[in-house]
All heavy atoms as TSV, in Angstrom:
chain	resi	resn	atom	element	x	y	z
A	1	MET	N	N	0.854	-1.170	0.000
A	1	MET	CA	C	0.000	0.000	0.000
A	1	MET	C	C	0.902	1.236	0.000
A	1	MET	O	O	1.811	1.342	0.809
A	1	MET	CB	C	-0.882	-0.041	1.247
A	1	MET	CG	C	-1.871	1.086	1.314
A	1	MET	SD	S	-2.955	1.102	2.770
A	1	MET	CE	C	-3.552	-0.544	2.855
A	2	ASP	N	N	0.630	2.167	-0.891
A	2	ASP	CA	C	1.468	3.356	-0.955
A	2	ASP	C	C	0.995	4.415	0.043
A	2	ASP	O	O	-0.033	4.272	0.706
A	2	ASP	CB	C	1.551	3.905	-2.379
A	2	ASP	CG	C	0.242	4.498	-2.896
A	2	ASP	OD1	O	-0.676	4.754	-2.091
A	2	ASP	OD2	O	0.148	4.719	-4.108
A	3	LEU	N	N	1.758	5.484	0.166
A	3	LEU	CA	C	1.493	6.540	1.130
A	3	LEU	C	C	0.120	7.168	0.924
A	3	LEU	O	O	-0.614	7.416	1.881
A	3	LEU	CB	C	2.593	7.600	1.040
A	3	LEU	CG	C	2.495	8.777	1.985
A	3	LEU	CD1	C	2.562	8.299	3.428
A	3	LEU	CD2	C	3.616	9.760	1.711
A	4	ASP	N	N	-0.237	7.406	-0.304
A	4	ASP	CA	C	-1.525	8.007	-0.639
A	4	ASP	C	C	-2.667	7.129	-0.105
A	4	ASP	O	O	-3.586	7.617	0.550
A	4	ASP	CB	C	-1.627	8.181	-2.157
A	4	ASP	CG	C	-2.783	9.054	-2.564
A	4	ASP	OD1	O	-2.645	10.283	-2.446
A	4	ASP	OD2	O	-3.814	8.507	-2.982
A	5	GLN	N	N	-2.579	5.840	-0.349
A	5	GLN	CA	C	-3.609	4.907	0.112
A	5	GLN	C	C	-3.646	4.833	1.635
A	5	GLN	O	O	-4.727	4.773	2.229
A	5	GLN	CB	C	-3.354	3.512	-0.461
A	5	GLN	CG	C	-3.559	3.425	-1.952
A	5	GLN	CD	C	-3.084	2.092	-2.503
A	5	GLN	OE1	O	-2.079	1.542	-2.060
A	5	GLN	NE2	N	-3.808	1.564	-3.474
A	6	LYS	N	N	-2.481	4.837	2.268
A	6	LYS	CA	C	-2.422	4.777	3.726
A	6	LYS	C	C	-3.086	6.008	4.350
A	6	LYS	O	O	-3.813	5.892	5.331
A	6	LYS	CB	C	-0.981	4.670	4.201
A	6	LYS	CG	C	-0.368	3.319	3.969
A	6	LYS	CD	C	1.063	3.297	4.458
A	6	LYS	CE	C	1.714	1.968	4.151
A	6	LYS	NZ	N	3.117	1.934	4.546
A	7	LEU	N	N	-2.816	7.168	3.781
A	7	LEU	CA	C	-3.408	8.396	4.301
A	7	LEU	C	C	-4.927	8.357	4.187
A	7	LEU	O	O	-5.648	8.665	5.135
A	7	LEU	CB	C	-2.846	9.619	3.576
A	7	LEU	CG	C	-3.406	10.969	4.003
A	7	LEU	CD1	C	-3.202	11.208	5.488
A	7	LEU	CD2	C	-2.776	12.080	3.197
A	8	ARG	N	N	-5.417	7.933	3.047
A	8	ARG	CA	C	-6.872	7.841	2.855
A	8	ARG	C	C	-7.491	6.824	3.808
A	8	ARG	O	O	-8.563	7.050	4.364
A	8	ARG	CB	C	-7.188	7.499	1.415
A	8	ARG	CG	C	-6.879	8.638	0.475
A	8	ARG	CD	C	-7.020	8.210	-0.980
A	8	ARG	NE	N	-6.281	9.102	-1.825
A	8	ARG	CZ	C	-6.625	10.356	-2.099
A	8	ARG	NH1	N	-7.704	10.870	-1.575
A	8	ARG	NH2	N	-5.887	11.099	-2.880
A	9	GLN	N	N	-6.790	5.727	4.031
A	9	GLN	CA	C	-7.277	4.711	4.960
A	9	GLN	C	C	-7.363	5.291	6.371
A	9	GLN	O	O	-8.332	5.058	7.089
A	9	GLN	CB	C	-6.346	3.504	4.937
A	9	GLN	CG	C	-6.778	2.376	5.841
A	9	GLN	CD	C	-5.809	1.202	5.781
A	9	GLN	OE1	O	-4.602	1.388	5.634
A	9	GLN	NE2	N	-6.340	0.008	5.869
A	10	GLN	N	N	-6.358	6.059	6.768
A	10	GLN	CA	C	-6.370	6.687	8.087
A	10	GLN	C	C	-7.514	7.701	8.199
A	10	GLN	O	O	-8.153	7.800	9.248
A	10	GLN	CB	C	-5.039	7.368	8.384
A	10	GLN	CG	C	-3.924	6.394	8.702
A	10	GLN	CD	C	-2.661	7.116	9.082
A	10	GLN	OE1	O	-2.196	8.003	8.370
A	10	GLN	NE2	N	-2.078	6.742	10.204
A	11	LEU	N	N	-7.756	8.456	7.139
A	11	LEU	CA	C	-8.857	9.421	7.157
A	11	LEU	C	C	-10.195	8.718	7.347
A	11	LEU	O	O	-11.022	9.137	8.173
A	11	LEU	CB	C	-8.882	10.239	5.862
A	11	LEU	CG	C	-7.741	11.231	5.670
A	11	LEU	CD1	C	-7.812	11.845	4.278
A	11	LEU	CD2	C	-7.767	12.307	6.732
A	12	ARG	N	N	-10.404	7.637	6.603
A	12	ARG	CA	C	-11.657	6.890	6.731
A	12	ARG	C	C	-11.812	6.300	8.130
A	12	ARG	O	O	-12.887	6.351	8.730
A	12	ARG	CB	C	-11.739	5.801	5.667
A	12	ARG	CG	C	-11.970	6.346	4.253
A	12	ARG	CD	C	-12.275	5.238	3.255
A	12	ARG	NE	N	-11.221	4.247	3.152
A	12	ARG	CZ	C	-10.171	4.318	2.335
A	12	ARG	NH1	N	-10.037	5.370	1.532
A	12	ARG	NH2	N	-9.269	3.364	2.287
A	13	ALA	N	N	-10.723	5.768	8.676
A	13	ALA	CA	C	-10.770	5.183	10.013
A	13	ALA	C	C	-11.092	6.245	11.062
A	13	ALA	O	O	-11.875	5.996	11.984
A	13	ALA	CB	C	-9.436	4.499	10.332
A	14	GLU	N	N	-10.520	7.414	10.918
A	14	GLU	CA	C	-10.786	8.478	11.884
A	14	GLU	C	C	-12.215	8.992	11.762
A	14	GLU	O	O	-12.858	9.294	12.766
A	14	GLU	CB	C	-9.785	9.628	11.713
A	14	GLU	CG	C	-9.898	10.698	12.773
A	14	GLU	CD	C	-9.664	10.203	14.197
A	14	GLU	OE1	O	-9.020	9.152	14.399
A	14	GLU	OE2	O	-10.129	10.886	15.130
A	15	MET	N	N	-12.712	9.063	10.556
A	15	MET	CA	C	-14.115	9.452	10.375
A	15	MET	C	C	-15.020	8.448	11.077
A	15	MET	O	O	-15.962	8.837	11.779
A	15	MET	CB	C	-14.459	9.553	8.883
A	15	MET	CG	C	-13.842	10.746	8.194
A	15	MET	SD	S	-14.053	10.694	6.399
A	15	MET	CE	C	-15.830	10.804	6.257
A	16	THR	N	N	-14.718	7.169	10.928
A	16	THR	CA	C	-15.505	6.125	11.582
A	16	THR	C	C	-15.389	6.245	13.093
A	16	THR	O	O	-16.387	6.189	13.813
A	16	THR	CB	C	-15.031	4.729	11.121
A	16	THR	OG1	O	-15.226	4.627	9.704
A	16	THR	CG2	C	-15.794	3.623	11.823
A	17	ARG	N	N	-14.176	6.427	13.594
A	17	ARG	CA	C	-13.943	6.546	15.036
A	17	ARG	C	C	-14.745	7.702	15.632
A	17	ARG	O	O	-15.313	7.593	16.706
A	17	ARG	CB	C	-12.458	6.737	15.327
A	17	ARG	CG	C	-12.111	6.676	16.818
A	17	ARG	CD	C	-10.659	7.029	17.090
A	17	ARG	NE	N	-10.392	8.454	16.975
A	17	ARG	CZ	C	-10.762	9.374	17.878
A	17	ARG	NH1	N	-11.422	9.038	18.941
A	17	ARG	NH2	N	-10.451	10.647	17.703
A	18	GLN	N	N	-14.791	8.824	14.903
A	18	GLN	CA	C	-15.499	10.001	15.391
A	18	GLN	C	C	-16.986	9.980	15.055
A	18	GLN	O	O	-17.726	10.856	15.486
A	18	GLN	CB	C	-14.876	11.278	14.818
A	18	GLN	CG	C	-13.492	11.555	15.341
A	18	GLN	CD	C	-12.966	12.904	14.893
A	18	GLN	OE1	O	-13.713	13.828	14.592
A	18	GLN	NE2	N	-11.647	13.032	14.851
A	19	GLY	N	N	-17.409	9.001	14.256
A	19	GLY	CA	C	-18.812	8.929	13.865
A	19	GLY	C	C	-19.216	10.032	12.900
A	19	GLY	O	O	-20.370	10.467	12.894
A	20	VAL	N	N	-18.271	10.471	12.079
A	20	VAL	CA	C	-18.522	11.546	11.120
A	20	VAL	C	C	-18.742	10.942	9.740
A	20	VAL	O	O	-17.891	10.220	9.232
A	20	VAL	CB	C	-17.326	12.530	11.071
A	20	VAL	CG1	C	-17.549	13.596	10.020
A	20	VAL	CG2	C	-17.095	13.156	12.433
A	21	THR	N	N	-19.887	11.232	9.164
A	21	THR	CA	C	-20.177	10.749	7.816
A	21	THR	C	C	-19.536	11.670	6.781
A	21	THR	O	O	-19.146	12.802	7.096
A	21	THR	CB	C	-21.691	10.711	7.562
A	21	THR	OG1	O	-22.190	12.062	7.608
A	21	THR	CG2	C	-22.409	9.841	8.579
A	22	GLN	N	N	-19.480	11.184	5.553
A	22	GLN	CA	C	-18.977	12.033	4.470
A	22	GLN	C	C	-19.869	13.249	4.300
A	22	GLN	O	O	-19.381	14.358	4.063
A	22	GLN	CB	C	-18.887	11.235	3.173
A	22	GLN	CG	C	-17.789	10.206	3.194
A	22	GLN	CD	C	-17.682	9.424	1.904
A	22	GLN	OE1	O	-18.375	9.690	0.933
A	22	GLN	NE2	N	-16.807	8.438	1.884
A	23	ALA	N	N	-21.171	13.066	4.457
A	23	ALA	CA	C	-22.104	14.189	4.322
A	23	ALA	C	C	-21.863	15.231	5.413
A	23	ALA	O	O	-21.867	16.443	5.143
A	23	ALA	CB	C	-23.542	13.682	4.380
A	24	GLU	N	N	-21.639	14.779	6.645
A	24	GLU	CA	C	-21.364	15.705	7.751
A	24	GLU	C	C	-20.051	16.436	7.541
A	24	GLU	O	O	-19.949	17.644	7.765
A	24	GLU	CB	C	-21.358	14.960	9.086
A	24	GLU	CG	C	-20.906	15.779	10.269
A	24	GLU	CD	C	-21.762	16.999	10.583
A	24	GLU	OE1	O	-22.903	17.105	10.087
A	24	GLU	OE2	O	-21.292	17.877	11.328
A	25	LEU	N	N	-19.036	15.706	7.115
A	25	LEU	CA	C	-17.740	16.337	6.859
A	25	LEU	C	C	-17.867	17.364	5.742
A	25	LEU	O	O	-17.315	18.466	5.833
A	25	LEU	CB	C	-16.686	15.276	6.523
A	25	LEU	CG	C	-15.255	15.767	6.381
A	25	LEU	CD1	C	-14.773	16.503	7.629
A	25	LEU	CD2	C	-14.328	14.597	6.067
A	26	ALA	N	N	-18.594	17.034	4.710
A	26	ALA	CA	C	-18.820	17.982	3.611
A	26	ALA	C	C	-19.507	19.243	4.121
A	26	ALA	O	O	-19.122	20.358	3.762
A	26	ALA	CB	C	-19.659	17.322	2.516
A	27	ARG	N	N	-20.510	19.059	4.970
A	27	ARG	CA	C	-21.219	20.218	5.528
A	27	ARG	C	C	-20.250	21.104	6.309
A	27	ARG	O	O	-20.225	22.316	6.139
A	27	ARG	CB	C	-22.354	19.763	6.440
A	27	ARG	CG	C	-23.207	20.925	6.968
A	27	ARG	CD	C	-24.150	20.505	8.079
A	27	ARG	NE	N	-23.451	20.090	9.296
A	27	ARG	CZ	C	-22.829	20.910	10.156
A	27	ARG	NH1	N	-22.800	22.204	9.926
A	27	ARG	NH2	N	-22.230	20.433	11.235
A	28	ARG	N	N	-19.400	20.491	7.138
A	28	ARG	CA	C	-18.427	21.243	7.935
A	28	ARG	C	C	-17.428	22.001	7.067
A	28	ARG	O	O	-16.973	23.085	7.412
A	28	ARG	CB	C	-17.666	20.306	8.865
A	28	ARG	CG	C	-18.488	19.692	9.955
A	28	ARG	CD	C	-17.609	18.804	10.802
A	28	ARG	NE	N	-18.347	18.009	11.749
A	28	ARG	CZ	C	-17.776	17.181	12.612
A	28	ARG	NH1	N	-16.459	17.040	12.637
A	28	ARG	NH2	N	-18.518	16.485	13.442
A	29	LEU	N	N	-17.056	21.379	5.943
A	29	LEU	CA	C	-16.066	21.982	5.044
A	29	LEU	C	C	-16.683	22.972	4.060
A	29	LEU	O	O	-15.961	23.698	3.385
A	29	LEU	CB	C	-15.341	20.879	4.261
A	29	LEU	CG	C	-14.488	19.921	5.093
A	29	LEU	CD1	C	-14.008	18.769	4.233
A	29	LEU	CD2	C	-13.320	20.656	5.721
A	30	GLY	N	N	-18.005	22.943	3.955
A	30	GLY	CA	C	-18.672	23.833	3.002
A	30	GLY	C	C	-18.544	23.371	1.564
A	30	GLY	O	O	-18.483	24.192	0.655
A	31	VAL	N	N	-18.493	22.055	1.372
A	31	VAL	CA	C	-18.409	21.487	0.022
A	31	VAL	C	C	-19.533	20.477	-0.151
A	31	VAL	O	O	-20.219	20.119	0.798
A	31	VAL	CB	C	-17.030	20.811	-0.227
A	31	VAL	CG1	C	-15.901	21.815	-0.093
A	31	VAL	CG2	C	-16.812	19.633	0.707
A	32	GLN	N	N	-19.696	19.997	-1.361
A	32	GLN	CA	C	-20.712	18.999	-1.653
A	32	GLN	C	C	-20.215	17.616	-1.228
A	32	GLN	O	O	-19.022	17.316	-1.335
A	32	GLN	CB	C	-21.046	18.987	-3.151
A	32	GLN	CG	C	-21.676	20.272	-3.645
A	32	GLN	CD	C	-23.023	20.519	-2.976
A	32	GLN	OE1	O	-23.863	19.626	-2.893
A	32	GLN	NE2	N	-23.213	21.732	-2.482
A	33	PRO	N	N	-21.112	16.734	-0.765
A	33	PRO	CA	C	-20.706	15.386	-0.351
A	33	PRO	C	C	-19.897	14.612	-1.393
A	33	PRO	O	O	-18.945	13.915	-1.024
A	33	PRO	CB	C	-22.032	14.695	-0.019
A	33	PRO	CG	C	-22.899	15.824	0.455
A	33	PRO	CD	C	-22.521	16.984	-0.441
A	34	PRO	N	N	-20.224	14.717	-2.689
A	34	PRO	CA	C	-19.399	13.981	-3.660
A	34	PRO	C	C	-17.927	14.408	-3.653
A	34	PRO	O	O	-17.048	13.591	-3.928
A	34	PRO	CB	C	-20.054	14.294	-5.006
A	34	PRO	CG	C	-21.469	14.617	-4.663
A	34	PRO	CD	C	-21.385	15.326	-3.332
A	35	THR	N	N	-17.661	15.655	-3.299
A	35	THR	CA	C	-16.277	16.127	-3.234
A	35	THR	C	C	-15.515	15.369	-2.154
A	35	THR	O	O	-14.397	14.890	-2.380
A	35	THR	CB	C	-16.229	17.644	-2.953
A	35	THR	OG1	O	-16.923	18.323	-4.002
A	35	THR	CG2	C	-14.803	18.148	-2.861
A	36	VAL	N	N	-16.119	15.239	-0.982
A	36	VAL	CA	C	-15.474	14.494	0.109
A	36	VAL	C	C	-15.302	13.037	-0.299
A	36	VAL	O	O	-14.240	12.453	-0.091
A	36	VAL	CB	C	-16.288	14.614	1.413
A	36	VAL	CG1	C	-15.742	13.672	2.476
A	36	VAL	CG2	C	-16.274	16.052	1.914
A	37	ALA	N	N	-16.316	12.449	-0.893
A	37	ALA	CA	C	-16.246	11.045	-1.312
A	37	ALA	C	C	-15.094	10.835	-2.292
A	37	ALA	O	O	-14.349	9.859	-2.184
A	37	ALA	CB	C	-17.564	10.614	-1.943
A	38	GLN	N	N	-14.931	11.753	-3.227
A	38	GLN	CA	C	-13.860	11.618	-4.217
A	38	GLN	C	C	-12.483	11.717	-3.568
A	38	GLN	O	O	-11.569	10.976	-3.927
A	38	GLN	CB	C	-14.009	12.680	-5.304
A	38	GLN	CG	C	-15.194	12.443	-6.198
A	38	GLN	CD	C	-15.463	13.598	-7.136
A	38	GLN	OE1	O	-14.842	14.661	-7.029
A	38	GLN	NE2	N	-16.388	13.417	-8.063
A	39	VAL	N	N	-12.332	12.601	-2.608
A	39	VAL	CA	C	-11.036	12.749	-1.936
A	39	VAL	C	C	-10.740	11.518	-1.083
A	39	VAL	O	O	-9.647	10.952	-1.140
A	39	VAL	CB	C	-11.005	14.031	-1.078
A	39	VAL	CG1	C	-9.760	14.061	-0.206
A	39	VAL	CG2	C	-11.075	15.267	-1.960
A	40	VAL	N	N	-11.714	11.079	-0.305
A	40	VAL	CA	C	-11.514	9.955	0.614
A	40	VAL	C	C	-11.278	8.640	-0.130
A	40	VAL	O	O	-10.522	7.792	0.333
A	40	VAL	CB	C	-12.712	9.853	1.587
A	40	VAL	CG1	C	-12.655	8.590	2.414
A	40	VAL	CG2	C	-12.747	11.068	2.500
A	41	THR	N	N	-11.882	8.479	-1.293
A	41	THR	CA	C	-11.718	7.233	-2.047
A	41	THR	C	C	-10.549	7.270	-3.028
A	41	THR	O	O	-10.187	6.244	-3.589
A	41	THR	CB	C	-12.994	6.884	-2.839
A	41	THR	OG1	O	-13.265	7.935	-3.765
A	41	THR	CG2	C	-14.170	6.665	-1.915
A	42	GLY	N	N	-9.958	8.429	-3.245
A	42	GLY	CA	C	-8.794	8.506	-4.119
A	42	GLY	C	C	-9.086	8.885	-5.549
A	42	GLY	O	O	-8.199	8.861	-6.388
A	43	ARG	N	N	-10.314	9.241	-5.844
A	43	ARG	CA	C	-10.626	9.657	-7.212
A	43	ARG	C	C	-10.287	11.117	-7.451
A	43	ARG	O	O	-10.420	11.623	-8.547
A	43	ARG	CB	C	-12.108	9.417	-7.505
A	43	ARG	CG	C	-12.463	7.954	-7.577
A	43	ARG	CD	C	-13.903	7.769	-7.935
A	43	ARG	NE	N	-14.741	8.385	-6.919
A	43	ARG	CZ	C	-15.719	7.784	-6.272
A	43	ARG	NH1	N	-16.019	6.549	-6.546
A	43	ARG	NH2	N	-16.423	8.418	-5.367
A	44	ARG	N	N	-9.832	11.794	-6.389
A	44	ARG	CA	C	-9.512	13.218	-6.503
A	44	ARG	C	C	-8.578	13.600	-5.354
A	44	ARG	O	O	-8.688	13.100	-4.256
A	44	ARG	CB	C	-10.799	14.019	-6.401
A	44	ARG	CG	C	-10.648	15.497	-6.482
A	44	ARG	CD	C	-12.010	16.121	-6.490
A	44	ARG	NE	N	-11.901	17.560	-6.399
A	44	ARG	CZ	C	-12.918	18.359	-6.367
A	44	ARG	NH1	N	-14.140	17.882	-6.393
A	44	ARG	NH2	N	-12.751	19.656	-6.293
A	45	GLY	N	N	-7.687	14.514	-5.608
A	45	GLY	CA	C	-6.867	15.063	-4.538
A	45	GLY	C	C	-5.710	14.204	-4.084
A	45	GLY	O	O	-5.491	14.037	-2.901
A	46	HIS	N	N	-4.936	13.675	-5.001
A	46	HIS	CA	C	-3.790	12.832	-4.635
A	46	HIS	C	C	-2.701	13.646	-3.954
A	46	HIS	O	O	-2.531	14.827	-4.214
A	46	HIS	CB	C	-3.190	12.165	-5.886
A	46	HIS	CG	C	-4.110	11.150	-6.477
A	46	HIS	ND1	N	-4.224	9.885	-5.975
A	46	HIS	CD2	C	-4.985	11.231	-7.501
A	46	HIS	CE1	C	-5.129	9.218	-6.684
A	46	HIS	NE2	N	-5.594	10.015	-7.605
A	47	ILE	N	N	-1.962	12.975	-3.074
A	47	ILE	CA	C	-0.774	13.589	-2.483
A	47	ILE	C	C	0.204	13.836	-3.626
A	47	ILE	O	O	0.406	12.956	-4.464
A	47	ILE	CB	C	-0.140	12.651	-1.442
A	47	ILE	CG1	C	-1.097	12.420	-0.278
A	47	ILE	CG2	C	1.180	13.214	-0.931
A	47	ILE	CD1	C	-0.612	11.362	0.686
A	48	PRO	N	N	0.812	15.008	-3.686
A	48	PRO	CA	C	1.761	15.263	-4.778
A	48	PRO	C	C	2.838	14.191	-4.844
A	48	PRO	O	O	3.423	13.825	-3.816
A	48	PRO	CB	C	2.362	16.621	-4.417
A	48	PRO	CG	C	1.352	17.259	-3.525
A	48	PRO	CD	C	0.695	16.124	-2.779
A	49	ARG	N	N	3.060	13.652	-6.022
A	49	ARG	CA	C	4.037	12.589	-6.242
A	49	ARG	C	C	5.414	13.023	-5.751
A	49	ARG	O	O	6.165	12.234	-5.188
A	49	ARG	CB	C	4.070	12.222	-7.730
A	49	ARG	CG	C	5.019	11.112	-8.098
A	49	ARG	CD	C	4.793	9.746	-7.480
A	49	ARG	NE	N	3.417	9.365	-7.300
A	49	ARG	CZ	C	2.985	8.476	-6.387
A	49	ARG	NH1	N	3.840	7.885	-5.584
A	49	ARG	NH2	N	1.724	8.169	-6.270
A	50	SER	N	N	5.766	14.303	-5.931
A	50	SER	CA	C	7.076	14.777	-5.493
A	50	SER	C	C	7.243	14.634	-3.982
A	50	SER	O	O	8.321	14.272	-3.507
A	50	SER	CB	C	7.299	16.230	-5.912
A	50	SER	OG	O	6.272	17.056	-5.403
A	51	LEU	N	N	6.191	14.886	-3.205
A	51	LEU	CA	C	6.269	14.723	-1.759
A	51	LEU	C	C	6.503	13.262	-1.398
A	51	LEU	O	O	7.339	12.938	-0.558
A	51	LEU	CB	C	4.997	15.237	-1.082
A	51	LEU	CG	C	4.900	15.005	0.427
A	51	LEU	CD1	C	6.070	15.654	1.157
A	51	LEU	CD2	C	3.577	15.511	0.954
A	52	VAL	N	N	5.786	12.365	-2.048
A	52	VAL	CA	C	5.950	10.935	-1.796
A	52	VAL	C	C	7.377	10.508	-2.124
A	52	VAL	O	O	8.006	9.772	-1.361
A	52	VAL	CB	C	4.926	10.114	-2.607
A	52	VAL	CG1	C	5.203	8.625	-2.477
A	52	VAL	CG2	C	3.509	10.443	-2.152
A	53	GLN	N	N	7.902	10.983	-3.242
A	53	GLN	CA	C	9.262	10.622	-3.642
A	53	GLN	C	C	10.295	11.145	-2.648
A	53	GLN	O	O	11.245	10.441	-2.305
A	53	GLN	CB	C	9.561	11.152	-5.040
A	53	GLN	CG	C	8.790	10.421	-6.118
A	53	GLN	CD	C	8.925	11.084	-7.477
A	53	GLN	OE1	O	9.118	12.294	-7.576
A	53	GLN	NE2	N	8.813	10.289	-8.528
A	54	ILE	N	N	10.117	12.371	-2.184
A	54	ILE	CA	C	11.053	12.948	-1.208
A	54	ILE	C	C	11.024	12.140	0.086
A	54	ILE	O	O	12.065	11.790	0.640
A	54	ILE	CB	C	10.721	14.433	-0.940
A	54	ILE	CG1	C	11.081	15.277	-2.172
A	54	ILE	CG2	C	11.467	14.947	0.295
A	54	ILE	CD1	C	10.540	16.690	-2.125
A	55	LEU	N	N	9.818	11.842	0.579
A	55	LEU	CA	C	9.698	11.049	1.800
A	55	LEU	C	C	10.367	9.689	1.638
A	55	LEU	O	O	11.118	9.250	2.513
A	55	LEU	CB	C	8.230	10.875	2.186
A	55	LEU	CG	C	7.512	12.136	2.667
A	55	LEU	CD1	C	6.017	11.870	2.791
A	55	LEU	CD2	C	8.078	12.637	3.973
A	56	ASP	N	N	10.108	9.027	0.507
A	56	ASP	CA	C	10.719	7.718	0.256
A	56	ASP	C	C	12.233	7.815	0.221
A	56	ASP	O	O	12.940	6.999	0.816
A	56	ASP	CB	C	10.211	7.127	-1.063
A	56	ASP	CG	C	8.823	6.526	-0.942
A	56	ASP	OD1	O	8.382	6.246	0.195
A	56	ASP	OD2	O	8.189	6.330	-1.987
A	57	GLU	N	N	12.741	8.795	-0.480
A	57	GLU	CA	C	14.188	8.945	-0.638
A	57	GLU	C	C	14.880	9.191	0.700
A	57	GLU	O	O	15.997	8.729	0.930
A	57	GLU	CB	C	14.493	10.093	-1.602
A	57	GLU	CG	C	15.947	10.228	-1.969
A	57	GLU	CD	C	16.523	9.008	-2.670
A	57	GLU	OE1	O	15.797	8.332	-3.432
A	57	GLU	OE2	O	17.719	8.725	-2.459
A	58	LEU	N	N	14.210	9.906	1.589
A	58	LEU	CA	C	14.780	10.206	2.900
A	58	LEU	C	C	14.457	9.142	3.948
A	58	LEU	O	O	14.852	9.258	5.099
A	58	LEU	CB	C	14.288	11.576	3.384
A	58	LEU	CG	C	14.746	12.773	2.550
A	58	LEU	CD1	C	14.077	14.045	3.035
A	58	LEU	CD2	C	16.261	12.907	2.578
A	59	GLY	N	N	13.732	8.106	3.529
A	59	GLY	CA	C	13.380	7.044	4.460
A	59	GLY	C	C	12.364	7.480	5.500
A	59	GLY	O	O	12.366	6.996	6.622
A	60	LEU	N	N	11.503	8.414	5.110
A	60	LEU	CA	C	10.505	8.950	6.024
A	60	LEU	C	C	9.109	8.479	5.650
A	60	LEU	O	O	8.867	8.045	4.534
A	60	LEU	CB	C	10.527	10.486	5.995
A	60	LEU	CG	C	11.847	11.135	6.386
A	60	LEU	CD1	C	11.782	12.640	6.150
A	60	LEU	CD2	C	12.182	10.846	7.840
A	61	THR	N	N	8.197	8.615	6.596
A	61	THR	CA	C	6.795	8.331	6.351
A	61	THR	C	C	5.966	9.476	6.928
A	61	THR	O	O	6.471	10.266	7.738
A	61	THR	CB	C	6.380	6.984	6.965
A	61	THR	OG1	O	5.050	6.680	6.545
A	61	THR	CG2	C	6.433	7.009	8.482
A	62	LEU	N	N	4.744	9.538	6.538
A	62	LEU	CA	C	3.831	10.572	7.007
A	62	LEU	C	C	2.921	9.949	8.055
A	62	LEU	O	O	2.373	8.868	7.845
A	62	LEU	CB	C	2.995	11.092	5.830
A	62	LEU	CG	C	2.002	12.186	6.110
A	62	LEU	CD1	C	2.719	13.461	6.543
A	62	LEU	CD2	C	1.184	12.470	4.867
A	63	THR	N	N	2.791	10.616	9.199
A	63	THR	CA	C	1.937	10.117	10.260
A	63	THR	C	C	0.838	11.137	10.520
A	63	THR	O	O	1.105	12.326	10.618
A	63	THR	CB	C	2.741	9.898	11.561
A	63	THR	OG1	O	3.789	8.975	11.295
A	63	THR	CG2	C	1.868	9.368	12.662
A	64	VAL	N	N	-0.370	10.634	10.630
A	64	VAL	CA	C	-1.510	11.475	10.942
A	64	VAL	C	C	-1.909	11.188	12.378
A	64	VAL	O	O	-2.081	10.033	12.756
A	64	VAL	CB	C	-2.687	11.192	9.986
A	64	VAL	CG1	C	-3.894	12.021	10.347
A	64	VAL	CG2	C	-2.272	11.431	8.543
A	65	CYS	N	N	-2.023	12.263	13.181
A	65	CYS	CA	C	-2.424	12.076	14.575
A	65	CYS	C	C	-3.339	13.232	14.971
A	65	CYS	O	O	-3.332	14.278	14.329
A	65	CYS	CB	C	-1.204	12.015	15.493
A	65	CYS	SG	S	-0.234	13.529	15.550
A	66	PRO	N	N	-4.131	13.036	16.022
A	66	PRO	CA	C	-4.994	14.114	16.491
A	66	PRO	C	C	-4.185	15.352	16.855
A	66	PRO	O	O	-3.039	15.241	17.310
A	66	PRO	CB	C	-5.669	13.525	17.728
A	66	PRO	CG	C	-5.618	12.045	17.511
A	66	PRO	CD	C	-4.324	11.814	16.781
A	67	LYS	N	N	-4.756	16.527	16.661
A	67	LYS	CA	C	-4.060	17.785	16.928
A	67	LYS	C	C	-3.502	17.854	18.347
A	67	LYS	O	O	-2.406	18.330	18.552
A	67	LYS	CB	C	-5.002	18.971	16.722
A	67	LYS	CG	C	-5.324	19.267	15.303
A	67	LYS	CD	C	-6.246	20.455	15.226
A	67	LYS	CE	C	-6.673	20.752	13.814
A	67	LYS	NZ	N	-7.581	21.896	13.743
A	68	ASP	N	N	-4.252	17.349	19.317
A	68	ASP	CA	C	-3.798	17.452	20.707
A	68	ASP	C	C	-2.700	16.444	21.044
A	68	ASP	O	O	-2.160	16.476	22.151
A	68	ASP	CB	C	-4.966	17.292	21.669
A	68	ASP	CG	C	-5.704	15.965	21.526
A	68	ASP	OD1	O	-5.405	15.192	20.600
A	68	ASP	OD2	O	-6.588	15.715	22.350
A	69	GLU	N	N	-2.322	15.590	20.099
A	69	GLU	CA	C	-1.251	14.621	20.323
A	69	GLU	C	C	-0.019	14.932	19.480
A	69	GLU	O	O	0.891	14.121	19.384
A	69	GLU	CB	C	-1.736	13.209	20.003
A	69	GLU	CG	C	-2.791	12.714	20.939
A	69	GLU	CD	C	-3.268	11.310	20.589
A	69	GLU	OE1	O	-2.572	10.613	19.833
A	69	GLU	OE2	O	-4.348	10.939	21.079
A	70	GLN	N	N	0.038	16.108	18.884
A	70	GLN	CA	C	1.181	16.470	18.057
A	70	GLN	C	C	2.426	16.578	18.914
A	70	GLN	O	O	2.361	17.052	20.047
A	70	GLN	CB	C	0.943	17.791	17.340
A	70	GLN	CG	C	-0.111	17.718	16.277
A	70	GLN	CD	C	-0.330	19.040	15.582
A	70	GLN	OE1	O	0.224	20.061	15.964
A	70	GLN	NE2	N	-1.153	19.043	14.562
A	71	PRO	N	N	3.549	16.137	18.355
A	71	PRO	CA	C	4.813	16.203	19.119
A	71	PRO	C	C	5.248	17.634	19.365
A	71	PRO	O	O	4.902	18.545	18.753
A	71	PRO	CB	C	5.813	15.484	18.220
A	71	PRO	CG	C	5.154	15.194	16.940
A	71	PRO	CD	C	3.709	15.566	17.071
C-alpha cells in the first residue's frame, strides 16, 4: 500500500472513530458530499508525487495524529 492509500485509509478510520459521515464532513467543510467522497476514495486530490518521492528517498513516512497529540 502506498502513502496516498495509507493516508486515505487513516482518514476513513478516523471518520468512523469520530462517527462523522462524508455528508457531515462535507457540511463542515462547506463542500458537496461527492467532493469528500472523491477525496476519501482517491478519485480526486492525490498527495503530490514529489512529496511521496522525497519522503521515500529520505526514508521517512507521514503520520496522521490528532491535533492534541502532536509532538
